[in-house]
All heavy atoms as TSV, in Angstrom:
chain	resi	resn	atom	element	x	y	z
A	1	MET	N	N	7.843	54.677	-20.944
A	1	MET	CA	C	7.450	53.745	-21.982
A	1	MET	C	C	8.622	53.398	-22.900
A	1	MET	O	O	8.707	52.309	-23.417
A	1	MET	CB	C	6.293	54.356	-22.767
A	1	MET	CG	C	5.660	53.388	-23.704
A	1	MET	SD	S	5.002	52.012	-22.778
A	1	MET	CE	C	3.706	51.512	-23.809
A	2	ASN	N	N	9.527	54.338	-23.080
A	2	ASN	CA	C	10.675	54.097	-23.940
A	2	ASN	C	C	11.602	53.046	-23.334
A	2	ASN	O	O	12.251	52.310	-24.050
A	2	ASN	CB	C	11.425	55.407	-24.186
A	2	ASN	CG	C	12.417	55.285	-25.317
A	2	ASN	OD1	O	12.304	54.378	-26.134
A	2	ASN	ND2	N	13.375	56.179	-25.358
A	3	ALA	N	N	11.665	52.976	-22.002
A	3	ALA	CA	C	12.516	51.989	-21.346
A	3	ALA	C	C	12.021	50.575	-21.607
A	3	ALA	O	O	12.812	49.643	-21.708
A	3	ALA	CB	C	12.578	52.257	-19.854
A	4	VAL	N	N	10.726	50.393	-21.736
A	4	VAL	CA	C	10.185	49.063	-22.007
A	4	VAL	C	C	10.451	48.667	-23.456
A	4	VAL	O	O	10.763	47.520	-23.752
A	4	VAL	CB	C	8.679	49.019	-21.686
A	4	VAL	CG1	C	8.077	47.696	-22.086
A	4	VAL	CG2	C	8.447	49.283	-20.212
A	5	LYS	N	N	10.365	49.603	-24.378
A	5	LYS	CA	C	10.625	49.300	-25.789
A	5	LYS	C	C	12.084	48.931	-26.020
A	5	LYS	O	O	12.392	48.023	-26.765
A	5	LYS	CB	C	10.285	50.513	-26.656
A	5	LYS	CG	C	8.868	50.649	-27.020
A	5	LYS	CD	C	8.772	51.737	-28.069
A	5	LYS	CE	C	7.397	52.291	-28.179
A	5	LYS	NZ	N	7.347	53.404	-29.118
A	6	ASN	N	N	12.979	49.657	-25.395
A	6	ASN	CA	C	14.407	49.459	-25.593
A	6	ASN	C	C	15.048	48.877	-24.341
A	6	ASN	O	O	16.020	49.412	-23.839
A	6	ASN	CB	C	15.074	50.787	-25.948
A	6	ASN	CG	C	14.526	51.373	-27.211
A	6	ASN	OD1	O	14.163	50.648	-28.116
A	6	ASN	ND2	N	14.439	52.695	-27.272
A	7	ALA	N	N	14.504	47.800	-23.855
A	7	ALA	CA	C	15.030	47.182	-22.643
A	7	ALA	C	C	16.321	46.447	-22.973
A	7	ALA	O	O	16.310	45.349	-23.513
A	7	ALA	CB	C	14.011	46.225	-22.054
A	8	ALA	N	N	17.429	47.090	-22.676
A	8	ALA	CA	C	18.736	46.496	-22.935
A	8	ALA	C	C	19.695	46.955	-21.850
A	8	ALA	O	O	19.499	47.986	-21.216
A	8	ALA	CB	C	19.251	46.896	-24.302
A	9	ILE	N	N	20.737	46.187	-21.666
A	9	ILE	CA	C	21.763	46.497	-20.685
A	9	ILE	C	C	22.963	47.042	-21.443
A	9	ILE	O	O	23.446	46.416	-22.388
A	9	ILE	CB	C	22.146	45.241	-19.885
A	9	ILE	CG1	C	20.920	44.689	-19.163
A	9	ILE	CG2	C	23.262	45.525	-18.911
A	9	ILE	CD1	C	21.124	43.294	-18.620
A	10	ASP	N	N	23.440	48.197	-21.032
A	10	ASP	CA	C	24.613	48.798	-21.662
A	10	ASP	C	C	25.856	48.229	-20.994
A	10	ASP	O	O	26.150	48.514	-19.844
A	10	ASP	CB	C	24.564	50.313	-21.511
A	10	ASP	CG	C	25.689	50.999	-22.267
A	10	ASP	OD1	O	26.348	50.326	-23.083
A	10	ASP	OD2	O	25.894	52.199	-22.036
A	11	PHE	N	N	26.601	47.395	-21.729
A	11	PHE	CA	C	27.800	46.763	-21.208
A	11	PHE	C	C	28.970	47.142	-22.095
A	11	PHE	O	O	29.096	46.653	-23.221
A	11	PHE	CB	C	27.629	45.240	-21.156
A	11	PHE	CG	C	28.824	44.516	-20.620
A	11	PHE	CD1	C	29.143	44.590	-19.283
A	11	PHE	CD2	C	29.627	43.770	-21.452
A	11	PHE	CE1	C	30.241	43.931	-18.783
A	11	PHE	CE2	C	30.723	43.099	-20.967
A	11	PHE	CZ	C	31.037	43.180	-19.627
A	12	LEU	N	N	29.815	48.049	-21.616
A	12	LEU	CA	C	30.994	48.537	-22.338
A	12	LEU	C	C	30.636	49.068	-23.720
A	12	LEU	O	O	31.320	48.797	-24.714
A	12	LEU	CB	C	32.051	47.436	-22.448
A	12	LEU	CG	C	32.613	46.902	-21.128
A	12	LEU	CD1	C	33.540	45.732	-21.381
A	12	LEU	CD2	C	33.315	47.993	-20.359
A	13	GLY	N	N	29.547	49.788	-23.799
A	13	GLY	CA	C	29.134	50.388	-25.061
A	13	GLY	C	C	28.355	49.467	-25.972
A	13	GLY	O	O	27.988	49.848	-27.077
A	14	THR	N	N	28.111	48.248	-25.528
A	14	THR	CA	C	27.337	47.283	-26.324
A	14	THR	C	C	26.016	47.037	-25.621
A	14	THR	O	O	25.986	46.779	-24.421
A	14	THR	CB	C	28.103	45.955	-26.451
A	14	THR	OG1	O	29.381	46.220	-27.022
A	14	THR	CG2	C	27.354	44.973	-27.319
A	15	PHE	N	N	24.934	47.126	-26.366
A	15	PHE	CA	C	23.626	46.889	-25.785
A	15	PHE	C	C	23.293	45.404	-25.865
A	15	PHE	O	O	23.303	44.805	-26.940
A	15	PHE	CB	C	22.555	47.697	-26.510
A	15	PHE	CG	C	22.648	49.158	-26.228
A	15	PHE	CD1	C	23.057	50.038	-27.202
A	15	PHE	CD2	C	22.331	49.651	-24.973
A	15	PHE	CE1	C	23.159	51.383	-26.934
A	15	PHE	CE2	C	22.425	50.991	-24.688
A	15	PHE	CZ	C	22.841	51.867	-25.680
A	16	ILE	N	N	23.028	44.822	-24.706
A	16	ILE	CA	C	22.694	43.405	-24.607
A	16	ILE	C	C	21.222	43.311	-24.220
A	16	ILE	O	O	20.812	43.893	-23.213
A	16	ILE	CB	C	23.564	42.703	-23.549
A	16	ILE	CG1	C	25.039	42.835	-23.934
A	16	ILE	CG2	C	23.174	41.245	-23.400
A	16	ILE	CD1	C	25.982	42.357	-22.868
A	17	PRO	N	N	20.404	42.594	-25.000
A	17	PRO	CA	C	18.983	42.490	-24.649
A	17	PRO	C	C	18.800	41.731	-23.333
A	17	PRO	O	O	19.564	40.823	-23.004
A	17	PRO	CB	C	18.368	41.733	-25.823
A	17	PRO	CG	C	19.491	41.134	-26.558
A	17	PRO	CD	C	20.729	41.884	-26.224
A	18	TRP	N	N	17.761	42.099	-22.604
A	18	TRP	CA	C	17.544	41.502	-21.289
A	18	TRP	C	C	17.221	40.022	-21.392
A	18	TRP	O	O	17.553	39.246	-20.504
A	18	TRP	CB	C	16.446	42.246	-20.536
A	18	TRP	CG	C	15.079	42.076	-21.120
A	18	TRP	CD1	C	14.523	42.814	-22.103
A	18	TRP	CD2	C	14.119	41.087	-20.766
A	18	TRP	NE1	N	13.270	42.354	-22.385
A	18	TRP	CE2	C	12.993	41.289	-21.578
A	18	TRP	CE3	C	14.102	40.055	-19.833
A	18	TRP	CZ2	C	11.870	40.489	-21.489
A	18	TRP	CZ3	C	12.979	39.261	-19.757
A	18	TRP	CH2	C	11.881	39.489	-20.572
A	19	TRP	N	N	16.600	39.587	-22.483
A	19	TRP	CA	C	16.245	38.169	-22.605
A	19	TRP	C	C	17.486	37.300	-22.795
A	19	TRP	O	O	17.473	36.113	-22.481
A	19	TRP	CB	C	15.239	37.944	-23.728
A	19	TRP	CG	C	15.674	38.471	-25.060
A	19	TRP	CD1	C	15.349	39.667	-25.605
A	19	TRP	CD2	C	16.518	37.813	-26.008
A	19	TRP	NE1	N	15.955	39.798	-26.833
A	19	TRP	CE2	C	16.661	38.677	-27.102
A	19	TRP	CE3	C	17.154	36.571	-26.029
A	19	TRP	CZ2	C	17.437	38.349	-28.213
A	19	TRP	CZ3	C	17.917	36.241	-27.137
A	19	TRP	CH2	C	18.051	37.131	-28.209
A	20	LEU	N	N	18.585	37.890	-23.302
A	20	LEU	CA	C	19.822	37.126	-23.430
A	20	LEU	C	C	20.409	36.831	-22.050
A	20	LEU	O	O	20.876	35.724	-21.787
A	20	LEU	CB	C	20.829	37.887	-24.289
A	20	LEU	CG	C	22.128	37.168	-24.599
A	20	LEU	CD1	C	21.852	35.930	-25.447
A	20	LEU	CD2	C	23.081	38.092	-25.306
A	21	VAL	N	N	20.347	37.792	-21.165
A	21	VAL	CA	C	20.812	37.597	-19.792
A	21	VAL	C	C	19.944	36.558	-19.093
A	21	VAL	O	O	20.450	35.669	-18.394
A	21	VAL	CB	C	20.802	38.941	-19.025
A	21	VAL	CG1	C	21.169	38.741	-17.574
A	21	VAL	CG2	C	21.725	39.945	-19.694
A	22	VAL	N	N	18.639	36.642	-19.299
A	22	VAL	CA	C	17.719	35.668	-18.707
A	22	VAL	C	C	18.012	34.264	-19.253
A	22	VAL	O	O	18.011	33.287	-18.506
A	22	VAL	CB	C	16.254	36.073	-18.967
A	22	VAL	CG1	C	15.303	34.972	-18.557
A	22	VAL	CG2	C	15.928	37.354	-18.233
A	23	GLY	N	N	18.283	34.165	-20.536
A	23	GLY	CA	C	18.593	32.865	-21.137
A	23	GLY	C	C	19.868	32.254	-20.578
A	23	GLY	O	O	19.923	31.045	-20.320
A	24	VAL	N	N	20.890	33.067	-20.378
A	24	VAL	CA	C	22.136	32.561	-19.804
A	24	VAL	C	C	21.913	32.108	-18.363
A	24	VAL	O	O	22.400	31.049	-17.950
A	24	VAL	CB	C	23.245	33.638	-19.891
A	24	VAL	CG1	C	24.464	33.251	-19.081
A	24	VAL	CG2	C	23.625	33.882	-21.340
A	25	LEU	N	N	21.167	32.895	-17.595
A	25	LEU	CA	C	20.863	32.494	-16.218
A	25	LEU	C	C	20.046	31.200	-16.170
A	25	LEU	O	O	20.287	30.337	-15.316
A	25	LEU	CB	C	20.105	33.609	-15.501
A	25	LEU	CG	C	20.903	34.848	-15.113
A	25	LEU	CD1	C	19.980	35.914	-14.557
A	25	LEU	CD2	C	21.985	34.496	-14.132
A	26	ALA	N	N	19.110	31.051	-17.089
A	26	ALA	CA	C	18.296	29.835	-17.134
A	26	ALA	C	C	19.150	28.619	-17.495
A	26	ALA	O	O	19.018	27.552	-16.881
A	26	ALA	CB	C	17.166	30.003	-18.138
A	27	TYR	N	N	20.030	28.779	-18.481
A	27	TYR	CA	C	20.899	27.680	-18.900
A	27	TYR	C	C	21.819	27.243	-17.764
A	27	TYR	O	O	21.954	26.052	-17.476
A	27	TYR	CB	C	21.710	28.096	-20.124
A	27	TYR	CG	C	22.594	27.009	-20.658
A	27	TYR	CD1	C	22.096	26.052	-21.532
A	27	TYR	CD2	C	23.927	26.917	-20.287
A	27	TYR	CE1	C	22.900	25.042	-22.030
A	27	TYR	CE2	C	24.750	25.915	-20.771
A	27	TYR	CZ	C	24.227	24.982	-21.636
A	27	TYR	OH	O	25.029	23.983	-22.117
A	28	VAL	N	N	22.431	28.215	-17.105
A	28	VAL	CA	C	23.371	27.887	-16.026
A	28	VAL	C	C	22.644	27.250	-14.846
A	28	VAL	O	O	23.136	26.277	-14.263
A	28	VAL	CB	C	24.146	29.154	-15.594
A	28	VAL	CG1	C	24.932	28.925	-14.325
A	28	VAL	CG2	C	25.067	29.598	-16.719
A	29	SER	N	N	21.476	27.755	-14.496
A	29	SER	CA	C	20.752	27.172	-13.369
A	29	SER	C	C	20.257	25.759	-13.684
A	29	SER	O	O	20.298	24.878	-12.816
A	29	SER	CB	C	19.593	28.074	-12.942
A	29	SER	OG	O	18.710	28.269	-14.012
A	30	ALA	N	N	19.814	25.505	-14.915
A	30	ALA	CA	C	19.403	24.149	-15.295
A	30	ALA	C	C	20.603	23.213	-15.300
A	30	ALA	O	O	20.501	22.054	-14.870
A	30	ALA	CB	C	18.734	24.169	-16.663
A	31	TRP	N	N	21.732	23.706	-15.767
A	31	TRP	CA	C	22.949	22.908	-15.798
A	31	TRP	C	C	23.378	22.527	-14.376
A	31	TRP	O	O	23.724	21.377	-14.107
A	31	TRP	CB	C	24.035	23.686	-16.525
A	31	TRP	CG	C	25.318	22.974	-16.722
A	31	TRP	CD1	C	25.519	21.754	-17.288
A	31	TRP	CD2	C	26.607	23.454	-16.335
A	31	TRP	NE1	N	26.854	21.447	-17.291
A	31	TRP	CE2	C	27.540	22.476	-16.714
A	31	TRP	CE3	C	27.050	24.611	-15.726
A	31	TRP	CZ2	C	28.898	22.628	-16.486
A	31	TRP	CZ3	C	28.404	24.756	-15.515
A	31	TRP	CH2	C	29.321	23.763	-15.886
A	32	LEU	N	N	23.329	23.495	-13.462
A	32	LEU	CA	C	23.699	23.211	-12.080
A	32	LEU	C	C	22.729	22.229	-11.417
A	32	LEU	O	O	23.145	21.364	-10.634
A	32	LEU	CB	C	23.766	24.509	-11.276
A	32	LEU	CG	C	24.920	25.441	-11.637
A	32	LEU	CD1	C	24.793	26.747	-10.862
A	32	LEU	CD2	C	26.253	24.785	-11.374
A	33	LEU	N	N	21.447	22.343	-11.731
A	33	LEU	CA	C	20.471	21.408	-11.175
A	33	LEU	C	C	20.712	19.987	-11.681
A	33	LEU	O	O	20.622	19.025	-10.911
A	33	LEU	CB	C	19.050	21.853	-11.493
A	33	LEU	CG	C	17.945	20.975	-10.911
A	33	LEU	CD1	C	17.986	21.000	-9.392
A	33	LEU	CD2	C	16.603	21.413	-11.421
A	34	VAL	N	N	21.062	19.848	-12.944
A	34	VAL	CA	C	21.351	18.515	-13.484
A	34	VAL	C	C	22.616	17.949	-12.839
A	34	VAL	O	O	22.685	16.745	-12.547
A	34	VAL	CB	C	21.466	18.568	-15.022
A	34	VAL	CG1	C	22.050	17.281	-15.577
A	34	VAL	CG2	C	20.109	18.833	-15.637
A	35	ILE	N	N	23.601	18.791	-12.571
A	35	ILE	CA	C	24.811	18.328	-11.885
A	35	ILE	C	C	24.460	17.809	-10.490
A	35	ILE	O	O	24.938	16.747	-10.072
A	35	ILE	CB	C	25.862	19.454	-11.810
A	35	ILE	CG1	C	26.464	19.691	-13.185
A	35	ILE	CG2	C	26.951	19.115	-10.807
A	35	ILE	CD1	C	27.402	20.874	-13.236
A	36	VAL	N	N	23.619	18.537	-9.774
A	36	VAL	CA	C	23.204	18.105	-8.426
A	36	VAL	C	C	22.422	16.797	-8.510
A	36	VAL	O	O	22.638	15.873	-7.701
A	36	VAL	CB	C	22.373	19.209	-7.740
A	36	VAL	CG1	C	21.708	18.687	-6.477
A	36	VAL	CG2	C	23.240	20.409	-7.436
A	37	LEU	N	N	21.528	16.691	-9.479
A	37	LEU	CA	C	20.761	15.446	-9.637
A	37	LEU	C	C	21.667	14.270	-9.976
A	37	LEU	O	O	21.435	13.145	-9.523
A	37	LEU	CB	C	19.696	15.626	-10.719
A	37	LEU	CG	C	18.523	16.533	-10.367
A	37	LEU	CD1	C	17.615	16.710	-11.575
A	37	LEU	CD2	C	17.754	15.987	-9.191
A	38	GLU	N	N	22.715	14.512	-10.762
A	38	GLU	CA	C	23.642	13.427	-11.101
A	38	GLU	C	C	24.458	13.011	-9.883
A	38	GLU	O	O	24.727	11.824	-9.699
A	38	GLU	CB	C	24.555	13.862	-12.238
A	38	GLU	CG	C	23.825	13.952	-13.546
A	38	GLU	CD	C	24.664	13.525	-14.711
A	38	GLU	OE1	O	25.833	13.147	-14.519
A	38	GLU	OE2	O	24.123	13.565	-15.818
A	39	ARG	N	N	24.846	13.966	-9.073
A	39	ARG	CA	C	25.612	13.624	-7.859
A	39	ARG	C	C	24.773	12.817	-6.875
A	39	ARG	O	O	25.308	11.991	-6.133
A	39	ARG	CB	C	26.119	14.886	-7.178
A	39	ARG	CG	C	27.071	15.658	-8.001
A	39	ARG	CD	C	28.369	15.753	-7.340
A	39	ARG	NE	N	29.264	16.511	-8.217
A	39	ARG	CZ	C	30.527	16.589	-8.023
A	39	ARG	NH1	N	31.060	15.973	-7.005
A	39	ARG	NH2	N	31.275	17.262	-8.840
A	40	LEU	N	N	23.468	13.084	-6.861
A	40	LEU	CA	C	22.569	12.349	-5.968
A	40	LEU	C	C	22.029	11.068	-6.605
A	40	LEU	O	O	21.190	10.392	-6.021
A	40	LEU	CB	C	21.397	13.248	-5.558
A	40	LEU	CG	C	21.768	14.485	-4.738
A	40	LEU	CD1	C	20.550	15.353	-4.518
A	40	LEU	CD2	C	22.400	14.073	-3.419
A	41	HIS	N	N	22.490	10.760	-7.813
A	41	HIS	CA	C	22.082	9.571	-8.573
A	41	HIS	C	C	20.568	9.535	-8.829
A	41	HIS	O	O	19.954	8.472	-8.808
A	41	HIS	CB	C	22.516	8.290	-7.855
A	41	HIS	CG	C	23.988	8.205	-7.634
A	41	HIS	ND1	N	24.880	8.019	-8.662
A	41	HIS	CD2	C	24.740	8.315	-6.510
A	41	HIS	CE1	C	26.106	7.988	-8.185
A	41	HIS	NE2	N	26.048	8.174	-6.874
A	42	LEU	N	N	19.990	10.704	-9.050
A	42	LEU	CA	C	18.557	10.767	-9.336
A	42	LEU	C	C	18.256	10.833	-10.826
A	42	LEU	O	O	17.097	10.738	-11.224
A	42	LEU	CB	C	17.936	11.983	-8.633
A	42	LEU	CG	C	17.963	11.928	-7.106
A	42	LEU	CD1	C	17.453	13.235	-6.533
A	42	LEU	CD2	C	17.149	10.761	-6.611
A	43	THR	N	N	19.287	10.969	-11.646
A	43	THR	CA	C	19.040	11.040	-13.089
A	43	THR	C	C	18.702	9.675	-13.682
A	43	THR	O	O	18.227	9.610	-14.817
A	43	THR	CB	C	20.262	11.624	-13.824
A	43	THR	OG1	O	21.414	10.847	-13.502
A	43	THR	CG2	C	20.468	13.067	-13.460
A	44	ARG	N	N	18.911	8.622	-12.939
A	44	ARG	CA	C	18.546	7.300	-13.463
A	44	ARG	C	C	17.037	7.130	-13.573
A	44	ARG	O	O	16.547	6.255	-14.270
A	44	ARG	CB	C	19.136	6.201	-12.596
A	44	ARG	CG	C	18.618	6.229	-11.189
A	44	ARG	CD	C	19.266	5.181	-10.363
A	44	ARG	NE	N	18.962	5.460	-8.956
A	44	ARG	CZ	C	19.317	4.695	-7.985
A	44	ARG	NH1	N	19.989	3.590	-8.235
A	44	ARG	NH2	N	19.021	5.017	-6.744
A	45	HIS	N	N	16.280	7.988	-12.874
A	45	HIS	CA	C	14.826	7.950	-12.933
A	45	HIS	C	C	14.261	8.796	-14.074
A	45	HIS	O	O	13.052	8.800	-14.288
A	45	HIS	CB	C	14.221	8.422	-11.613
A	45	HIS	CG	C	14.661	7.606	-10.443
A	45	HIS	ND1	N	14.304	6.292	-10.275
A	45	HIS	CD2	C	15.452	7.925	-9.381
A	45	HIS	CE1	C	14.848	5.829	-9.153
A	45	HIS	NE2	N	15.549	6.804	-8.602
A	46	ILE	N	N	15.132	9.514	-14.773
A	46	ILE	CA	C	14.704	10.380	-15.878
A	46	ILE	C	C	14.886	9.605	-17.170
A	46	ILE	O	O	15.972	9.086	-17.455
A	46	ILE	CB	C	15.517	11.691	-15.886
A	46	ILE	CG1	C	15.277	12.445	-14.578
A	46	ILE	CG2	C	15.148	12.547	-17.080
A	46	ILE	CD1	C	16.198	13.611	-14.369
A	47	TRP	N	N	13.816	9.552	-17.972
A	47	TRP	CA	C	13.834	8.732	-19.167
A	47	TRP	C	C	14.806	9.269	-20.210
A	47	TRP	O	O	15.609	8.518	-20.766
A	47	TRP	CB	C	12.416	8.671	-19.755
A	47	TRP	CG	C	12.350	8.029	-21.102
A	47	TRP	CD1	C	12.603	6.725	-21.398
A	47	TRP	CD2	C	12.041	8.661	-22.331
A	47	TRP	NE1	N	12.461	6.496	-22.729
A	47	TRP	CE2	C	12.111	7.679	-23.335
A	47	TRP	CE3	C	11.705	9.959	-22.690
A	47	TRP	CZ2	C	11.856	7.956	-24.659
A	47	TRP	CZ3	C	11.452	10.230	-24.007
A	47	TRP	CH2	C	11.527	9.238	-24.971
A	48	HIS	N	N	14.738	10.575	-20.514
A	48	HIS	CA	C	15.582	11.166	-21.560
A	48	HIS	C	C	16.185	12.445	-20.993
A	48	HIS	O	O	15.548	13.500	-20.966
A	48	HIS	CB	C	14.725	11.453	-22.801
A	48	HIS	CG	C	15.511	11.777	-24.019
A	48	HIS	ND1	N	16.389	10.899	-24.585
A	48	HIS	CD2	C	15.550	12.886	-24.777
A	48	HIS	CE1	C	16.924	11.445	-25.651
A	48	HIS	NE2	N	16.428	12.674	-25.781
A	49	LEU	N	N	17.424	12.343	-20.537
A	49	LEU	CA	C	18.053	13.451	-19.825
A	49	LEU	C	C	18.212	14.721	-20.678
A	49	LEU	O	O	17.946	15.819	-20.180
A	49	LEU	CB	C	19.394	13.014	-19.249
A	49	LEU	CG	C	20.069	13.991	-18.287
A	49	LEU	CD1	C	19.176	14.280	-17.097
A	49	LEU	CD2	C	21.402	13.444	-17.836
A	50	PRO	N	N	18.610	14.647	-21.953
A	50	PRO	CA	C	18.697	15.887	-22.741
A	50	PRO	C	C	17.350	16.589	-22.914
A	50	PRO	O	O	17.282	17.817	-22.875
A	50	PRO	CB	C	19.244	15.423	-24.090
A	50	PRO	CG	C	19.977	14.174	-23.792
A	50	PRO	CD	C	19.215	13.519	-22.684
A	51	LEU	N	N	16.294	15.831	-23.077
A	51	LEU	CA	C	14.963	16.430	-23.187
A	51	LEU	C	C	14.551	17.061	-21.854
A	51	LEU	O	O	13.958	18.147	-21.831
A	51	LEU	CB	C	13.954	15.366	-23.601
A	51	LEU	CG	C	12.534	15.833	-23.873
A	51	LEU	CD1	C	12.527	16.818	-25.037
A	51	LEU	CD2	C	11.653	14.646	-24.173
A	52	PHE	N	N	14.886	16.418	-20.761
A	52	PHE	CA	C	14.631	16.975	-19.435
A	52	PHE	C	C	15.406	18.273	-19.234
A	52	PHE	O	O	14.889	19.241	-18.675
A	52	PHE	CB	C	15.016	15.944	-18.365
A	52	PHE	CG	C	14.829	16.413	-16.956
A	52	PHE	CD1	C	13.568	16.544	-16.421
A	52	PHE	CD2	C	15.932	16.705	-16.162
A	52	PHE	CE1	C	13.388	16.966	-15.114
A	52	PHE	CE2	C	15.765	17.133	-14.865
A	52	PHE	CZ	C	14.491	17.259	-14.341
A	53	PHE	N	N	16.644	18.317	-19.724
A	53	PHE	CA	C	17.460	19.525	-19.613
A	53	PHE	C	C	16.850	20.679	-20.400
A	53	PHE	O	O	16.788	21.810	-19.901
A	53	PHE	CB	C	18.883	19.235	-20.096
A	53	PHE	CG	C	19.772	20.437	-20.056
A	53	PHE	CD1	C	20.247	20.914	-18.859
A	53	PHE	CD2	C	20.127	21.096	-21.217
A	53	PHE	CE1	C	21.064	22.026	-18.808
A	53	PHE	CE2	C	20.936	22.209	-21.191
A	53	PHE	CZ	C	21.412	22.669	-19.975
A	54	VAL	N	N	16.384	20.413	-21.603
A	54	VAL	CA	C	15.737	21.458	-22.414
A	54	VAL	C	C	14.471	21.953	-21.717
A	54	VAL	O	O	14.200	23.164	-21.685
A	54	VAL	CB	C	15.437	20.940	-23.835
A	54	VAL	CG1	C	14.568	21.904	-24.603
A	54	VAL	CG2	C	16.727	20.682	-24.586
A	55	ALA	N	N	13.709	21.044	-21.143
A	55	ALA	CA	C	12.496	21.445	-20.420
A	55	ALA	C	C	12.843	22.301	-19.203
A	55	ALA	O	O	12.136	23.272	-18.893
A	55	ALA	CB	C	11.711	20.209	-19.991
A	56	LEU	N	N	13.939	21.978	-18.510
A	56	LEU	CA	C	14.368	22.797	-17.378
A	56	LEU	C	C	14.780	24.194	-17.823
A	56	LEU	O	O	14.470	25.183	-17.159
A	56	LEU	CB	C	15.536	22.133	-16.652
A	56	LEU	CG	C	15.221	21.038	-15.665
A	56	LEU	CD1	C	16.515	20.469	-15.091
A	56	LEU	CD2	C	14.337	21.550	-14.555
A	57	VAL	N	N	15.489	24.278	-18.939
A	57	VAL	CA	C	15.902	25.584	-19.446
A	57	VAL	C	C	14.676	26.429	-19.784
A	57	VAL	O	O	14.608	27.615	-19.437
A	57	VAL	CB	C	16.838	25.436	-20.668
A	57	VAL	CG1	C	17.069	26.782	-21.331
A	57	VAL	CG2	C	18.157	24.819	-20.268
A	58	VAL	N	N	13.683	25.831	-20.431
A	58	VAL	CA	C	12.461	26.569	-20.774
A	58	VAL	C	C	11.725	26.992	-19.511
A	58	VAL	O	O	11.246	28.135	-19.404
A	58	VAL	CB	C	11.558	25.713	-21.685
A	58	VAL	CG1	C	10.193	26.340	-21.852
A	58	VAL	CG2	C	12.216	25.507	-23.038
A	59	LEU	N	N	11.646	26.103	-18.529
A	59	LEU	CA	C	10.983	26.436	-17.264
A	59	LEU	C	C	11.697	27.571	-16.546
A	59	LEU	O	O	11.070	28.545	-16.116
A	59	LEU	CB	C	10.915	25.197	-16.367
A	59	LEU	CG	C	10.338	25.434	-14.979
A	59	LEU	CD1	C	8.836	25.672	-15.067
A	59	LEU	CD2	C	10.660	24.278	-14.075
A	60	PHE	N	N	13.014	27.462	-16.415
A	60	PHE	CA	C	13.772	28.509	-15.732
A	60	PHE	C	C	13.749	29.815	-16.509
A	60	PHE	O	O	13.735	30.891	-15.921
A	60	PHE	CB	C	15.205	28.060	-15.470
A	60	PHE	CG	C	15.340	27.051	-14.369
A	60	PHE	CD1	C	16.324	26.097	-14.405
A	60	PHE	CD2	C	14.482	27.051	-13.290
A	60	PHE	CE1	C	16.464	25.168	-13.396
A	60	PHE	CE2	C	14.598	26.129	-12.271
A	60	PHE	CZ	C	15.595	25.183	-12.323
A	61	PHE	N	N	13.766	29.737	-17.839
A	61	PHE	CA	C	13.683	30.946	-18.655
A	61	PHE	C	C	12.365	31.668	-18.400
A	61	PHE	O	O	12.336	32.895	-18.261
A	61	PHE	CB	C	13.814	30.598	-20.139
A	61	PHE	CG	C	13.881	31.800	-21.038
A	61	PHE	CD1	C	15.097	32.407	-21.299
A	61	PHE	CD2	C	12.743	32.324	-21.616
A	61	PHE	CE1	C	15.168	33.515	-22.119
A	61	PHE	CE2	C	12.801	33.425	-22.440
A	61	PHE	CZ	C	14.025	34.026	-22.694
A	62	SER	N	N	11.298	30.910	-18.300
A	62	SER	CA	C	9.987	31.511	-18.042
A	62	SER	C	C	9.913	32.130	-16.655
A	62	SER	O	O	9.445	33.261	-16.493
A	62	SER	CB	C	8.885	30.465	-18.191
A	62	SER	OG	O	8.883	29.932	-19.479
A	63	VAL	N	N	10.382	31.411	-15.657
A	63	VAL	CA	C	10.295	31.900	-14.280
A	63	VAL	C	C	11.207	33.107	-14.072
A	63	VAL	O	O	10.793	34.128	-13.522
A	63	VAL	CB	C	10.617	30.766	-13.290
A	63	VAL	CG1	C	10.753	31.296	-11.881
A	63	VAL	CG2	C	9.561	29.691	-13.362
A	64	ILE	N	N	12.456	32.999	-14.512
A	64	ILE	CA	C	13.386	34.112	-14.343
A	64	ILE	C	C	12.954	35.301	-15.193
A	64	ILE	O	O	13.083	36.447	-14.780
A	64	ILE	CB	C	14.828	33.663	-14.684
A	64	ILE	CG1	C	15.303	32.621	-13.684
A	64	ILE	CG2	C	15.786	34.847	-14.674
A	64	ILE	CD1	C	16.608	31.961	-14.050
A	65	GLY	N	N	12.418	35.035	-16.380
A	65	GLY	CA	C	11.926	36.110	-17.233
A	65	GLY	C	C	10.751	36.853	-16.613
A	65	GLY	O	O	10.648	38.073	-16.739
A	66	LEU	N	N	9.886	36.122	-15.928
A	66	LEU	CA	C	8.777	36.792	-15.239
A	66	LEU	C	C	9.265	37.649	-14.077
A	66	LEU	O	O	8.708	38.722	-13.805
A	66	LEU	CB	C	7.780	35.749	-14.721
A	66	LEU	CG	C	6.843	35.142	-15.749
A	66	LEU	CD1	C	6.040	34.014	-15.107
A	66	LEU	CD2	C	5.914	36.202	-16.294
A	67	ILE	N	N	10.304	37.186	-13.416
A	67	ILE	CA	C	10.831	37.925	-12.267
A	67	ILE	C	C	11.610	39.157	-12.713
A	67	ILE	O	O	11.471	40.241	-12.145
A	67	ILE	CB	C	11.708	37.002	-11.392
A	67	ILE	CG1	C	10.848	35.914	-10.757
A	67	ILE	CG2	C	12.443	37.793	-10.324
A	67	ILE	CD1	C	11.638	34.839	-10.083
A	68	LEU	N	N	12.448	39.016	-13.751
A	68	LEU	CA	C	13.329	40.104	-14.163
A	68	LEU	C	C	12.820	40.911	-15.356
A	68	LEU	O	O	13.578	41.728	-15.887
A	68	LEU	CB	C	14.720	39.531	-14.520
A	68	LEU	CG	C	15.487	38.846	-13.398
A	68	LEU	CD1	C	16.805	38.337	-13.913
A	68	LEU	CD2	C	15.690	39.793	-12.238
A	69	ALA	N	N	11.596	40.721	-15.758
A	69	ALA	CA	C	11.075	41.442	-16.923
A	69	ALA	C	C	11.061	42.951	-16.650
A	69	ALA	O	O	10.689	43.373	-15.563
A	69	ALA	CB	C	9.672	40.959	-17.255
A	70	PRO	N	N	11.477	43.722	-17.640
A	70	PRO	CA	C	11.506	45.182	-17.441
A	70	PRO	C	C	10.101	45.777	-17.417
A	70	PRO	O	O	9.184	45.306	-17.970
A	70	PRO	CB	C	12.286	45.703	-18.631
A	70	PRO	CG	C	12.217	44.627	-19.650
A	70	PRO	CD	C	11.985	43.344	-18.929
């Protein structure tokens, strides 16, 4: 039970919360997906690209967080 309360990654003596790692993974994966969509010229069908990017980050954060939750 203590592992769930203090779910953190020990990196060189610094404790990093697991949700920070999930957030970075979500941001990078959304960024890469937008790059692929731009290369395929599919972003012209998206009304507001920054809002779409934020929605992707939230979606990926939720999915990756469910998968990697301690």
